[in-house]
N, C-alpha and C positions, 0 to 999 in steps of 0.2 A: 232833076228827079225829085218828085214830091215825097217828103219823108212819110213813112208809115206812122199813122196815128195810133198810139196804144194807150190803154188804161191799165193800171196796175191795182189789183185787188189784194189788200194786205200790204199796202205801200209803207206803212210805218214799222213793219216787222224787219228782222235782220235781212231776210232775202229780198223783201220789197225795197228796202233802201239800196241794196246793191243793184237791183234792177234799174232803179231810178238813176243811180250814178253812171252805170255803164251805158244806158240808153242816152243820157244827156251828152255823153262823149261821142256818140255815134251820129253822124250827120244824116244817115238814112232813116233814123228813128226820131219820133217826137212824142214825148210823154204829155198827153193832153188831159189826162184825168188820173187822180190818185185816190183810191177808195179805202175806207176803213169802216169799222162797225159804228153804228150810232152810239153816241156817248163816249167815243174815244177821246181821251184828254187832249189830244193834239189836233183835233179837227180845226180847220181854218188856217193852220200853219202852212207855210210854203214847203212843199215836199222836197224840193231841191236842197233847201237849207237844212231841212230835217235829215236828209241823207248825207250831209257834209259835202255836197257837190256844188254849192252856190245857188243863189236864187233861180227858180225856174218859172215863176209866175203861175204856178198851179197849186191851189190850196188843197189840203187833205179834206176829203168830203165823204159823206155817208151815202150819197146817191150819184148815179151816173147820169149826168144831164148834158153831156157833150157827145157829139157824134165821133165814133172811133172806128178804126179798121179791125182792131183785135183787142181782146182783154186777156191779160195774164193773171191767173189766180194763184197766188202763193200765200194762202191764208191759213186757216185752221178748219178741221172738218165741219164744225157746226156752222160755219159761214158759207160753205160751198153751195148749198141748195139755193140760197138767195141770189147769188151771182149767176147761177145757171138759169134761173127763172128770168132774170133781167136780160141776159143775152138772148134767150129764146124770144122774149118779147120784142127786143130790138133787132133781131136777126143779125147778131154780131158774132163773129168768130171768137172762140174761147179756147185758151190753153189752160188746162187744169194741172197744176204742179203740186197741189196739196196732197199729202199722204195720209194714211190712216183712215180712209173712207170706209163706211159700213157697206154691207152688201146691197142694202136698199138704195144707198146713194149711188153706187156703181150702176145699178139698174136705171136710175134716173138720168145718169150721164148718157147711157146708151139710147134712151128714149129721146133725149135732147138732140143727139147727133142725127136724128131723122130730119131735123129742121134747120140746123146750123152746122157749119164745120167746127168740129170739136176734137182737140188733141188732148189725150189723157195718157200720162206716163207716170209710173212711180218714181222715176228718176229722170231729170232733165239733162244730165251730163251726156255729151256726145261720146266720151270715152266709155262710160258705163254701158251705153246702148250698143256700141260696137262690141264690147266685151260679151254682152249677152249673145251676140251672133257667134262669137268665137266659142263660147260655152256650148251652144247648140251644135256646132260642128264637131266639137270634141265628144259630146254625148252621142251623136250619131255614129261616130267612128268606134266608140267603146261600148255600145249598147249590148253587145253579146260577148264582151271580153272580161266578164267577171269583175267589173269595177264598182267599188263603193263610192258614194258621193256624199261629201260633207260641205257645208257652206258656213264660213265664218264671216261675221261683219262687226266692224268697229265704228262707233259714233260717239259724239260728245255726250257729256253727262246730262244734258238738258233734254235729250230726245225722249219723247213720251211713249212711242210705240216700239214694240219688240216682238219678233225680229223686224228688221226694217222691211218696208214694202219692196225695196229693191231685192233683198235676199229672197223674199217669197216669190218674186217674179223670176229670179234665176231658177229657183226650185221648180216652178211651174213649167218653165221652158224645158228643163232637163227631164222632168218626169213625163212630159208630153212625148219625148223621144225614147227614153229608156224604160218607161213603164212603172216606175216606183209608185206604190199606192199609199205609203205611210210617210207623213212629214212629222218628224220627231224634233221637239224643241228642247235641246239639252238632254243630259243623262245624269242619273245619280243612283246610288245603291248598287245592286247587282242585276242589271237588266239582261245578263246573259250574252252569248255570242251575237255579234251584229248581223241582223238579217239583211239580205240584198234588196229587199223590196222597200227600203226606207231611205229618205234623205234626212240627214241630221243638220240642224241649225244651231248656231252658237252666237249669241249676241254679247258683245263687249261694250261697255259704256265707260269711257275714260276722257277726262279733261275736255279739250276743245276739238277733238278729232272731227273733221268735217265729213268723213265718210271713207270707208275702206271695205272692200269685199274680196274674199278669197274663196274660189271654188276648187275643191280638192277632188280629183279622180284618183282613187287609190286602188292599186292592184298588188298582187303578190310579187315583190321584188322591184317594183317601180311605181312612181307617183308623178302625176301631172298636176300642177297648180296654175290656175288662171287668176291673176291678181289685177285689180284696178283700184287706184286710190286717188283721192282729191287732196291737194295741199292747201286749198282755200275754197270758199263757197262761190267764188266768181264763176267757176265752171258750170254750176247749176243755173246761175243767172244768164250766162252767155247762151246756154242751151235753150233756155226758155225764150230768149229773144230770137234765136234762130227759128224756133218753133212758130213764133208769131209771124215772122216773115214768110215762112212756108205756108202757113194756114190762111193768111188774109184773103187770098184770091181763089181759094178752093171751094168746091161745091159742098153741100151738107154731107156729113159722113163722120165716122169715128176714125181718127188717125192716131198714129203713135210716132215715137221718135225714130223708129225704123224707117218710116216714110220720109222723114226729114233727111236721113242719111242715105236714102235710096237703096236700102237693103231689102 
């Protein structure tokens, strides 16, 4: 079996390095390109050595000059547009795992999916995406049962966006079923009794927490909580690699992790 040839965009970052290390240990995958921004101080260095996985023979580069089966983008929002243009030009499958994208960037991803297979998800974890389905099932069962919905999320102190894209996605899914029209981010002062037409979000930033989400369905006399948590970041890298395997032979279109899971 010929290994799947992948390129990692954002390869020098924390998630990029874990992608390199996990892919290097997987005989079904081959990292053939490692990309970073022009002017990055580590350009030219062996990306395997950089990731602590041993020499790979692939230098960190600012341009994609190698033929690949799929690109995984785990970078920063300002870098996403460039890799999307590159993949469209080269007709290469693209997994977008970067969070915090602006609305206009999201529109450009949808446009790109008309010409390439593109998978976009606010969270690459297989467990998180399965939990989204469980939350949808709960929302459907409770939509006329007088249930309040609150979403709590915990992440490390370095996370820049708040609430997390994953928390917002949970809210979008639930509101699509239950019909809430207000998304409230925290509370203070005296906002009065809680209305049923809102979903409340609460973002906690502590230490090195890699990610934790709690969806609360609260009724009078009883409560349901759906919880998913990561114990390290490898779950996000493993999910992104699974997404690349899934996407590589697909026709153009916009895919999600639900497609990877067969949900």
